[in-house]
N, C-alpha and C positions, 0 to 999 in steps of 0.2 A: 740727848745732846744735840741732835740735828735741829730740834725746835729752837734752841737758844742760839745756834749758829745762824739760823735763818732770821729769827725775829728779835734777838737780844738787843741790838742797837735801837730798834724801833721802840721796844718796850722801855728802855732807859730814856729815850728822847721823850716819850709820852709821859713818863713819870716826872721828868723835869718840867714839862709843860704844865702838868697838873700842879706842881709845886709853885710855878709862877702864878697861876690863876688863884690858888689859895692865898699866896702872899699878897697878891693885889687886892683881894677881897678883905683879908684879915687886917690889912694896914689901917683902913678907915671904914670898914663895913659896907663898902660899895666899890664897884669897878667904874672908875671915872674915864672920861674921854681921853685922858693922857695915858691911861694904862692899856687901852684897846690896841694900839699899834704894837706894843710889846707882846700881847697875847696872840695877835694875828701873825706876827713874825715867828713866834714859837710854833704855832700850828703849821705854818708853811715849812718850817724846819723839820717838824715831825714827818710831814708828807715827803719831804726831800730825802730823809733818811729811809723811809719805807720804799720809795720808788727807785732809789739809787741801787744799781746792781752790786751785789757782793762779788768781789774779785778774788775769790778763794782759789780758783783753779789756775790763776796766772802765776807763772814761775817768777821768782825774785830776780831783780836786775843783777846782772853780773858786771864785772868791770868792762868786759868786751861790749856788752849791750849798752852800757852807759856811754862809752866812747863813740859808739855808732850813733846814739841819740845826739851827742854833743856835736858830731860832725855834720849832722843834718841841719843844725840851727845856723 
């Protein structure tokens, strides 16, 4: 279970990126210059998901903490 908690989002993002590459190639048998930005953006998204910290240990916001945040703005 800890494996999926740590890497689950990254695996799903990578699978979505693989689907984008397959769809780009399958549509016309080649990856064109118009499709490369979409593929690169997806790859950067996967890296962002991997490197973004999981915030599992942070307590949920309470009404008091929300009002404190609102007062700071």
